[in-house]
mmJSON file of the N, C-alpha and C atoms, coordinates in Angstrom:
{"data_MODEL":{"atom_site":{
"group_PDB":["ATOM","ATOM","ATOM","ATOM","ATOM","ATOM","ATOM","ATOM","ATOM","ATOM","ATOM","ATOM","ATOM","ATOM","ATOM","ATOM","ATOM","ATOM","ATOM","ATOM","ATOM","ATOM","ATOM","ATOM","ATOM","ATOM","ATOM","ATOM","ATOM","ATOM","ATOM","ATOM","ATOM","ATOM","ATOM","ATOM","ATOM","ATOM","ATOM","ATOM","ATOM","ATOM","ATOM","ATOM","ATOM","ATOM","ATOM","ATOM","ATOM","ATOM","ATOM","ATOM","ATOM","ATOM","ATOM","ATOM","ATOM","ATOM","ATOM","ATOM","ATOM","ATOM","ATOM","ATOM","ATOM","ATOM","ATOM","ATOM","ATOM","ATOM","ATOM","ATOM","ATOM","ATOM","ATOM","ATOM","ATOM","ATOM","ATOM","ATOM","ATOM","ATOM","ATOM","ATOM","ATOM","ATOM","ATOM","ATOM","ATOM","ATOM","ATOM","ATOM","ATOM","ATOM","ATOM","ATOM","ATOM","ATOM","ATOM","ATOM","ATOM","ATOM","ATOM","ATOM","ATOM","ATOM","ATOM","ATOM","ATOM","ATOM","ATOM","ATOM","ATOM","ATOM","ATOM","ATOM","ATOM","ATOM","ATOM","ATOM","ATOM","ATOM","ATOM","ATOM","ATOM","ATOM","ATOM","ATOM","ATOM","ATOM","ATOM","ATOM","ATOM","ATOM","ATOM","ATOM","ATOM","ATOM","ATOM","ATOM","ATOM","ATOM","ATOM","ATOM","ATOM","ATOM","ATOM","ATOM","ATOM","ATOM","ATOM","ATOM","ATOM","ATOM","ATOM","ATOM","ATOM","ATOM","ATOM","ATOM","ATOM","ATOM","ATOM","ATOM","ATOM","ATOM","ATOM","ATOM","ATOM","ATOM","ATOM","ATOM","ATOM","ATOM","ATOM","ATOM","ATOM","ATOM","ATOM","ATOM"],
"id":[1,2,3,4,5,6,7,8,9,10,11,12,13,14,15,16,17,18,19,20,21,22,23,24,25,26,27,28,29,30,31,32,33,34,35,36,37,38,39,40,41,42,43,44,45,46,47,48,49,50,51,52,53,54,55,56,57,58,59,60,61,62,63,64,65,66,67,68,69,70,71,72,73,74,75,76,77,78,79,80,81,82,83,84,85,86,87,88,89,90,91,92,93,94,95,96,97,98,99,100,101,102,103,104,105,106,107,108,109,110,111,112,113,114,115,116,117,118,119,120,121,122,123,124,125,126,127,128,129,130,131,132,133,134,135,136,137,138,139,140,141,142,143,144,145,146,147,148,149,150,151,152,153,154,155,156,157,158,159,160,161,162,163,164,165,166,167,168,169,170,171,172,173,174,175,176,177,178,179,180],
"type_symbol":["N","C","C","N","C","C","N","C","C","N","C","C","N","C","C","N","C","C","N","C","C","N","C","C","N","C","C","N","C","C","N","C","C","N","C","C","N","C","C","N","C","C","N","C","C","N","C","C","N","C","C","N","C","C","N","C","C","N","C","C","N","C","C","N","C","C","N","C","C","N","C","C","N","C","C","N","C","C","N","C","C","N","C","C","N","C","C","N","C","C","N","C","C","N","C","C","N","C","C","N","C","C","N","C","C","N","C","C","N","C","C","N","C","C","N","C","C","N","C","C","N","C","C","N","C","C","N","C","C","N","C","C","N","C","C","N","C","C","N","C","C","N","C","C","N","C","C","N","C","C","N","C","C","N","C","C","N","C","C","N","C","C","N","C","C","N","C","C","N","C","C","N","C","C","N","C","C","N","C","C"],
"label_atom_id":["N","CA","C","N","CA","C","N","CA","C","N","CA","C","N","CA","C","N","CA","C","N","CA","C","N","CA","C","N","CA","C","N","CA","C","N","CA","C","N","CA","C","N","CA","C","N","CA","C","N","CA","C","N","CA","C","N","CA","C","N","CA","C","N","CA","C","N","CA","C","N","CA","C","N","CA","C","N","CA","C","N","CA","C","N","CA","C","N","CA","C","N","CA","C","N","CA","C","N","CA","C","N","CA","C","N","CA","C","N","CA","C","N","CA","C","N","CA","C","N","CA","C","N","CA","C","N","CA","C","N","CA","C","N","CA","C","N","CA","C","N","CA","C","N","CA","C","N","CA","C","N","CA","C","N","CA","C","N","CA","C","N","CA","C","N","CA","C","N","CA","C","N","CA","C","N","CA","C","N","CA","C","N","CA","C","N","CA","C","N","CA","C","N","CA","C","N","CA","C","N","CA","C","N","CA","C","N","CA","C"],
"label_alt_id":[null,null,null,null,null,null,null,null,null,null,null,null,null,null,null,null,null,null,null,null,null,null,null,null,null,null,null,null,null,null,null,null,null,null,null,null,null,null,null,null,null,null,null,null,null,null,null,null,null,null,null,null,null,null,null,null,null,null,null,null,null,null,null,null,null,null,null,null,null,null,null,null,null,null,null,null,null,null,null,null,null,null,null,null,null,null,null,null,null,null,null,null,null,null,null,null,null,null,null,null,null,null,null,null,null,null,null,null,null,null,null,null,null,null,null,null,null,null,null,null,null,null,null,null,null,null,null,null,null,null,null,null,null,null,null,null,null,null,null,null,null,null,null,null,null,null,null,null,null,null,null,null,null,null,null,null,null,null,null,null,null,null,null,null,null,null,null,null,null,null,null,null,null,null,null,null,null,null,null,null],
"label_comp_id":["GLN","GLN","GLN","ASN","ASN","ASN","TYR","TYR","TYR","ALA","ALA","ALA","LEU","LEU","LEU","TYR","TYR","TYR","PRO","PRO","PRO","HIS","HIS","HIS","MET","MET","MET","ASP","ASP","ASP","VAL","VAL","VAL","TYR","TYR","TYR","ASN","ASN","ASN","ASN","ASN","ASN","MET","MET","MET","ALA","ALA","ALA","PHE","PHE","PHE","GLY","GLY","GLY","LEU","LEU","LEU","LYS","LYS","LYS","LEU","LEU","LEU","ARG","ARG","ARG","LYS","LYS","LYS","PHE","PHE","PHE","PRO","PRO","PRO","LYS","LYS","LYS","ALA","ALA","ALA","GLU","GLU","GLU","ILE","ILE","ILE","ASP","ASP","ASP","ASN","ASN","ASN","ARG","ARG","ARG","VAL","VAL","VAL","LYS","LYS","LYS","ASP","ASP","ASP","ALA","ALA","ALA","ALA","ALA","ALA","ARG","ARG","ARG","ILE","ILE","ILE","LEU","LEU","LEU","GLY","GLY","GLY","ILE","ILE","ILE","GLU","GLU","GLU","ASN","ASN","ASN","LEU","LEU","LEU","LEU","LEU","LEU","ASP","ASP","ASP","ARG","ARG","ARG","LYS","LYS","LYS","PRO","PRO","PRO","LYS","LYS","LYS","ALA","ALA","ALA","LEU","LEU","LEU","SER","SER","SER","GLY","GLY","GLY","GLY","GLY","GLY","GLN","GLN","GLN","ARG","ARG","ARG","GLN","GLN","GLN","ARG","ARG","ARG"],
"label_asym_id":["A","A","A","A","A","A","A","A","A","A","A","A","A","A","A","A","A","A","A","A","A","A","A","A","A","A","A","A","A","A","A","A","A","A","A","A","A","A","A","A","A","A","A","A","A","A","A","A","A","A","A","A","A","A","A","A","A","A","A","A","A","A","A","A","A","A","A","A","A","A","A","A","A","A","A","A","A","A","A","A","A","A","A","A","A","A","A","A","A","A","A","A","A","A","A","A","A","A","A","A","A","A","A","A","A","A","A","A","A","A","A","A","A","A","A","A","A","A","A","A","A","A","A","A","A","A","A","A","A","A","A","A","A","A","A","A","A","A","A","A","A","A","A","A","A","A","A","A","A","A","A","A","A","A","A","A","A","A","A","A","A","A","A","A","A","A","A","A","A","A","A","A","A","A","A","A","A","A","A","A"],
"label_entity_id":["1","1","1","1","1","1","1","1","1","1","1","1","1","1","1","1","1","1","1","1","1","1","1","1","1","1","1","1","1","1","1","1","1","1","1","1","1","1","1","1","1","1","1","1","1","1","1","1","1","1","1","1","1","1","1","1","1","1","1","1","1","1","1","1","1","1","1","1","1","1","1","1","1","1","1","1","1","1","1","1","1","1","1","1","1","1","1","1","1","1","1","1","1","1","1","1","1","1","1","1","1","1","1","1","1","1","1","1","1","1","1","1","1","1","1","1","1","1","1","1","1","1","1","1","1","1","1","1","1","1","1","1","1","1","1","1","1","1","1","1","1","1","1","1","1","1","1","1","1","1","1","1","1","1","1","1","1","1","1","1","1","1","1","1","1","1","1","1","1","1","1","1","1","1","1","1","1","1","1","1"],
"label_seq_id":[1,1,1,2,2,2,3,3,3,4,4,4,5,5,5,6,6,6,7,7,7,8,8,8,9,9,9,10,10,10,11,11,11,12,12,12,13,13,13,14,14,14,15,15,15,16,16,16,17,17,17,18,18,18,19,19,19,20,20,20,21,21,21,22,22,22,23,23,23,24,24,24,25,25,25,26,26,26,27,27,27,28,28,28,29,29,29,30,30,30,31,31,31,32,32,32,33,33,33,34,34,34,35,35,35,36,36,36,37,37,37,38,38,38,39,39,39,40,40,40,41,41,41,42,42,42,43,43,43,44,44,44,45,45,45,46,46,46,47,47,47,48,48,48,49,49,49,50,50,50,51,51,51,52,52,52,53,53,53,54,54,54,55,55,55,56,56,56,57,57,57,58,58,58,59,59,59,60,60,60],
"pdbx_PDB_ins_code":[null,null,null,null,null,null,null,null,null,null,null,null,null,null,null,null,null,null,null,null,null,null,null,null,null,null,null,null,null,null,null,null,null,null,null,null,null,null,null,null,null,null,null,null,null,null,null,null,null,null,null,null,null,null,null,null,null,null,null,null,null,null,null,null,null,null,null,null,null,null,null,null,null,null,null,null,null,null,null,null,null,null,null,null,null,null,null,null,null,null,null,null,null,null,null,null,null,null,null,null,null,null,null,null,null,null,null,null,null,null,null,null,null,null,null,null,null,null,null,null,null,null,null,null,null,null,null,null,null,null,null,null,null,null,null,null,null,null,null,null,null,null,null,null,null,null,null,null,null,null,null,null,null,null,null,null,null,null,null,null,null,null,null,null,null,null,null,null,null,null,null,null,null,null,null,null,null,null,null,null],
"Cartn_x":[-86.945,-88.324,-88.393,-89.449,-89.635,-90.784,-90.504,-91.525,-92.035,-91.801,-92.29,-91.84,-90.586,-90.02,-89.207,-89.286,-88.487,-87.088,-86.059,-84.713,-84.079,-84.521,-83.931,-84.588,-85.641,-86.357,-86.143,-86.103,-85.968,-87.297,-87.265,-88.443,-89.621,-89.362,-90.437,-91.148,-90.379,-90.983,-91.63,-91.114,-91.791,-93.163,-93.225,-94.497,-95.466,-94.944,-95.779,-96.202,-95.613,-95.805,-97.279,-98.029,-99.443,-100.271,-99.956,-100.691,-100.384,-99.119,-98.748,-99.47,-99.581,-100.299,-101.76,-102.331,-103.729,-103.901,-102.783,-102.77,-103.283,-102.893,-103.196,-102.367,-102.849,-102.058,-100.77,-99.702,-98.398,-98.46,-99.197,-99.294,-99.951,-100.978,-101.651,-100.753,-100.009,-99.058,-98.047,-97.495,-96.495,-97.067,-98.279,-98.912,-99.155,-99.674,-99.988,-98.731,-97.696,-96.451,-95.826,-95.771,-95.163,-95.981,-97.303,-98.147,-97.923,-97.895,-97.675,-96.29,-95.287,-93.925,-93.86,-94.573,-94.596,-95.233,-96.354,-97.047,-96.152,-95.421,-94.547,-93.204,-92.911,-91.648,-90.454,-90.674,-89.581,-89.349,-89.715,-89.558,-88.118,-87.17,-85.759,-85.186,-85.991,-85.506,-86.036,-86.791,-87.47,-86.518,-85.283,-84.341,-83.457,-83.649,-82.809,-83.385,-82.481,-82.88,-83.167,-83.98,-84.315,-83.104,-82.013,-80.825,-80.211,-80.438,-79.863,-80.725,-81.826,-82.74,-82.555,-82.845,-82.85,-84.117,-84.172,-85.346,-86.624,-86.563,-87.74,-88.188,-87.222,-87.56,-88.202,-87.709,-88.305,-89.739,-89.975,-91.303,-92.319,-91.896,-92.805,-93.133],
"Cartn_y":[82.204,82.567,83.954,84.648,86.006,86.03,86.501,86.553,87.97,88.875,90.254,90.981,90.805,91.527,92.704,93.819,94.976,94.801,94.684,94.363,95.45,96.697,97.794,97.974,97.204,97.31,96.046,96.195,95.019,94.26,93.109,92.241,92.974,93.675,94.403,95.354,96.161,97.153,96.519,95.384,94.649,94.182,93.675,93.2,94.354,95.493,96.638,97.479,97.25,98.123,98.333,97.274,97.389,98.125,97.894,98.577,100.074,100.416,101.833,102.519,101.823,102.391,102.653,101.793,101.943,102.873,103.487,104.493,103.972,102.735,102.195,102.955,103.066,103.698,102.905,103.615,102.971,101.863,102.078,101.065,99.791,99.936,98.761,98.036,98.796,98.185,97.361,97.952,97.264,95.982,96.059,94.878,93.794,94.171,93.185,92.521,93.322,92.765,91.817,92.221,91.366,90.098,90.194,89.0,88.037,88.562,87.715,87.078,87.84,87.311,86.192,86.363,85.329,84.051,84.189,83.029,82.305,83.072,82.488,82.03,82.398,82.006,82.778,84.041,84.848,86.132,86.133,87.339,87.836,86.911,87.293,87.746,87.751,88.123,89.473,90.171,91.393,92.509,92.491,93.556,93.206,92.033,91.596,92.014,92.181,92.455,91.119,91.108,89.854,89.039,89.691,88.954,88.113,88.498,87.793,86.613,86.345,85.268,84.065,82.891,81.69,81.694,80.819,80.736,80.456,79.546,79.223,80.392,81.133,82.301,83.382,83.556,84.548,84.174,82.894,82.419,82.694,82.54,82.799,84.262],
"Cartn_z":[134.443,134.69,135.286,134.98,135.461,136.469,137.672,138.713,138.949,137.989,138.05,139.315,139.674,140.807,140.281,140.955,140.573,141.159,140.309,140.794,141.654,141.52,142.286,143.66,143.93,145.203,146.026,147.346,148.202,148.26,148.912,148.979,149.62,150.709,151.398,150.437,149.718,148.822,147.599,147.136,146.064,146.535,147.759,148.301,148.575,148.969,149.338,148.134,146.983,145.827,145.466,145.327,144.947,145.981,147.245,148.316,148.316,148.026,147.955,146.805,145.67,144.524,144.858,145.698,146.089,147.282,147.693,148.761,150.106,150.438,151.758,152.789,154.011,155.074,155.33,155.682,155.888,156.933,158.004,159.056,158.532,157.708,157.153,156.159,155.351,154.417,155.198,156.246,157.062,157.66,158.211,158.804,157.768,156.613,155.574,155.028,154.774,154.24,155.257,156.506,157.535,157.77,157.727,157.87,156.707,155.489,154.313,154.367,154.772,154.876,155.917,157.021,158.059,157.521,156.824,156.256,155.254,154.447,153.428,153.986,155.228,155.849,155.309,154.952,154.396,155.2,156.465,157.291,157.31,157.287,157.371,156.029,154.973,153.641,153.171,153.985,153.557,153.13,153.613,153.258,152.065,151.486,150.364,149.02,148.058,146.673,145.99,144.95,144.266,143.808,143.408,142.957,144.07,145.319,146.462,146.909,146.205,146.58,145.67,146.194,145.36,144.509,143.53,142.66,143.423,144.394,145.198,146.055,146.589,147.398,146.535,145.319,144.413,144.084,143.89,143.51,144.615,145.869,146.99,147.058],
"occupancy":[1.0,1.0,1.0,1.0,1.0,1.0,1.0,1.0,1.0,1.0,1.0,1.0,1.0,1.0,1.0,1.0,1.0,1.0,1.0,1.0,1.0,1.0,1.0,1.0,1.0,1.0,1.0,1.0,1.0,1.0,1.0,1.0,1.0,1.0,1.0,1.0,1.0,1.0,1.0,1.0,1.0,1.0,1.0,1.0,1.0,1.0,1.0,1.0,1.0,1.0,1.0,1.0,1.0,1.0,1.0,1.0,1.0,1.0,1.0,1.0,1.0,1.0,1.0,1.0,1.0,1.0,1.0,1.0,1.0,1.0,1.0,1.0,1.0,1.0,1.0,1.0,1.0,1.0,1.0,1.0,1.0,1.0,1.0,1.0,1.0,1.0,1.0,1.0,1.0,1.0,1.0,1.0,1.0,1.0,1.0,1.0,1.0,1.0,1.0,1.0,1.0,1.0,1.0,1.0,1.0,1.0,1.0,1.0,1.0,1.0,1.0,1.0,1.0,1.0,1.0,1.0,1.0,1.0,1.0,1.0,1.0,1.0,1.0,1.0,1.0,1.0,1.0,1.0,1.0,1.0,1.0,1.0,1.0,1.0,1.0,1.0,1.0,1.0,1.0,1.0,1.0,1.0,1.0,1.0,1.0,1.0,1.0,1.0,1.0,1.0,1.0,1.0,1.0,1.0,1.0,1.0,1.0,1.0,1.0,1.0,1.0,1.0,1.0,1.0,1.0,1.0,1.0,1.0,1.0,1.0,1.0,1.0,1.0,1.0,1.0,1.0,1.0,1.0,1.0,1.0],
"B_iso_or_equiv":[0.0,0.0,0.0,0.0,0.0,0.0,0.0,0.0,0.0,0.0,0.0,0.0,0.0,0.0,0.0,0.0,0.0,0.0,0.0,0.0,0.0,0.0,0.0,0.0,0.0,0.0,0.0,0.0,0.0,0.0,0.0,0.0,0.0,0.0,0.0,0.0,0.0,0.0,0.0,0.0,0.0,0.0,0.0,0.0,0.0,0.0,0.0,0.0,0.0,0.0,0.0,0.0,0.0,0.0,0.0,0.0,0.0,0.0,0.0,0.0,0.0,0.0,0.0,0.0,0.0,0.0,0.0,0.0,0.0,0.0,0.0,0.0,0.0,0.0,0.0,0.0,0.0,0.0,0.0,0.0,0.0,0.0,0.0,0.0,0.0,0.0,0.0,0.0,0.0,0.0,0.0,0.0,0.0,0.0,0.0,0.0,0.0,0.0,0.0,0.0,0.0,0.0,0.0,0.0,0.0,0.0,0.0,0.0,0.0,0.0,0.0,0.0,0.0,0.0,0.0,0.0,0.0,0.0,0.0,0.0,0.0,0.0,0.0,0.0,0.0,0.0,0.0,0.0,0.0,0.0,0.0,0.0,0.0,0.0,0.0,0.0,0.0,0.0,0.0,0.0,0.0,0.0,0.0,0.0,0.0,0.0,0.0,0.0,0.0,0.0,0.0,0.0,0.0,0.0,0.0,0.0,0.0,0.0,0.0,0.0,0.0,0.0,0.0,0.0,0.0,0.0,0.0,0.0,0.0,0.0,0.0,0.0,0.0,0.0,0.0,0.0,0.0,0.0,0.0,0.0],
"pdbx_formal_charge":[null,null,null,null,null,null,null,null,null,null,null,null,null,null,null,null,null,null,null,null,null,null,null,null,null,null,null,null,null,null,null,null,null,null,null,null,null,null,null,null,null,null,null,null,null,null,null,null,null,null,null,null,null,null,null,null,null,null,null,null,null,null,null,null,null,null,null,null,null,null,null,null,null,null,null,null,null,null,null,null,null,null,null,null,null,null,null,null,null,null,null,null,null,null,null,null,null,null,null,null,null,null,null,null,null,null,null,null,null,null,null,null,null,null,null,null,null,null,null,null,null,null,null,null,null,null,null,null,null,null,null,null,null,null,null,null,null,null,null,null,null,null,null,null,null,null,null,null,null,null,null,null,null,null,null,null,null,null,null,null,null,null,null,null,null,null,null,null,null,null,null,null,null,null,null,null,null,null,null,null],
"auth_seq_id":[1,1,1,2,2,2,3,3,3,4,4,4,5,5,5,6,6,6,7,7,7,8,8,8,9,9,9,10,10,10,11,11,11,12,12,12,13,13,13,14,14,14,15,15,15,16,16,16,17,17,17,18,18,18,19,19,19,20,20,20,21,21,21,22,22,22,23,23,23,24,24,24,25,25,25,26,26,26,27,27,27,28,28,28,29,29,29,30,30,30,31,31,31,32,32,32,33,33,33,34,34,34,35,35,35,36,36,36,37,37,37,38,38,38,39,39,39,40,40,40,41,41,41,42,42,42,43,43,43,44,44,44,45,45,45,46,46,46,47,47,47,48,48,48,49,49,49,50,50,50,51,51,51,52,52,52,53,53,53,54,54,54,55,55,55,56,56,56,57,57,57,58,58,58,59,59,59,60,60,60],
"auth_comp_id":["GLN","GLN","GLN","ASN","ASN","ASN","TYR","TYR","TYR","ALA","ALA","ALA","LEU","LEU","LEU","TYR","TYR","TYR","PRO","PRO","PRO","HIS","HIS","HIS","MET","MET","MET","ASP","ASP","ASP","VAL","VAL","VAL","TYR","TYR","TYR","ASN","ASN","ASN","ASN","ASN","ASN","MET","MET","MET","ALA","ALA","ALA","PHE","PHE","PHE","GLY","GLY","GLY","LEU","LEU","LEU","LYS","LYS","LYS","LEU","LEU","LEU","ARG","ARG","ARG","LYS","LYS","LYS","PHE","PHE","PHE","PRO","PRO","PRO","LYS","LYS","LYS","ALA","ALA","ALA","GLU","GLU","GLU","ILE","ILE","ILE","ASP","ASP","ASP","ASN","ASN","ASN","ARG","ARG","ARG","VAL","VAL","VAL","LYS","LYS","LYS","ASP","ASP","ASP","ALA","ALA","ALA","ALA","ALA","ALA","ARG","ARG","ARG","ILE","ILE","ILE","LEU","LEU","LEU","GLY","GLY","GLY","ILE","ILE","ILE","GLU","GLU","GLU","ASN","ASN","ASN","LEU","LEU","LEU","LEU","LEU","LEU","ASP","ASP","ASP","ARG","ARG","ARG","LYS","LYS","LYS","PRO","PRO","PRO","LYS","LYS","LYS","ALA","ALA","ALA","LEU","LEU","LEU","SER","SER","SER","GLY","GLY","GLY","GLY","GLY","GLY","GLN","GLN","GLN","ARG","ARG","ARG","GLN","GLN","GLN","ARG","ARG","ARG"],
"auth_asym_id":["A","A","A","A","A","A","A","A","A","A","A","A","A","A","A","A","A","A","A","A","A","A","A","A","A","A","A","A","A","A","A","A","A","A","A","A","A","A","A","A","A","A","A","A","A","A","A","A","A","A","A","A","A","A","A","A","A","A","A","A","A","A","A","A","A","A","A","A","A","A","A","A","A","A","A","A","A","A","A","A","A","A","A","A","A","A","A","A","A","A","A","A","A","A","A","A","A","A","A","A","A","A","A","A","A","A","A","A","A","A","A","A","A","A","A","A","A","A","A","A","A","A","A","A","A","A","A","A","A","A","A","A","A","A","A","A","A","A","A","A","A","A","A","A","A","A","A","A","A","A","A","A","A","A","A","A","A","A","A","A","A","A","A","A","A","A","A","A","A","A","A","A","A","A","A","A","A","A","A","A"],
"auth_atom_id":["N","CA","C","N","CA","C","N","CA","C","N","CA","C","N","CA","C","N","CA","C","N","CA","C","N","CA","C","N","CA","C","N","CA","C","N","CA","C","N","CA","C","N","CA","C","N","CA","C","N","CA","C","N","CA","C","N","CA","C","N","CA","C","N","CA","C","N","CA","C","N","CA","C","N","CA","C","N","CA","C","N","CA","C","N","CA","C","N","CA","C","N","CA","C","N","CA","C","N","CA","C","N","CA","C","N","CA","C","N","CA","C","N","CA","C","N","CA","C","N","CA","C","N","CA","C","N","CA","C","N","CA","C","N","CA","C","N","CA","C","N","CA","C","N","CA","C","N","CA","C","N","CA","C","N","CA","C","N","CA","C","N","CA","C","N","CA","C","N","CA","C","N","CA","C","N","CA","C","N","CA","C","N","CA","C","N","CA","C","N","CA","C","N","CA","C","N","CA","C","N","CA","C","N","CA","C","N","CA","C"],
"pdbx_PDB_model_num":[1,1,1,1,1,1,1,1,1,1,1,1,1,1,1,1,1,1,1,1,1,1,1,1,1,1,1,1,1,1,1,1,1,1,1,1,1,1,1,1,1,1,1,1,1,1,1,1,1,1,1,1,1,1,1,1,1,1,1,1,1,1,1,1,1,1,1,1,1,1,1,1,1,1,1,1,1,1,1,1,1,1,1,1,1,1,1,1,1,1,1,1,1,1,1,1,1,1,1,1,1,1,1,1,1,1,1,1,1,1,1,1,1,1,1,1,1,1,1,1,1,1,1,1,1,1,1,1,1,1,1,1,1,1,1,1,1,1,1,1,1,1,1,1,1,1,1,1,1,1,1,1,1,1,1,1,1,1,1,1,1,1,1,1,1,1,1,1,1,1,1,1,1,1,1,1,1,1,1,1]
}}}
């Protein structure tokens, strides 16, 4: 299955990608990504590449 993750970017940058395209301020991007990661329970995975994640983690 394909979850539309960029394999060369870590989880944080995959999550922040759309916000960066919309030119959100860096502080707001950081807050939104960290809040979403906390809600999804993946705060400790933000520095990993998609290949290092399990299927369930990729889906989240």
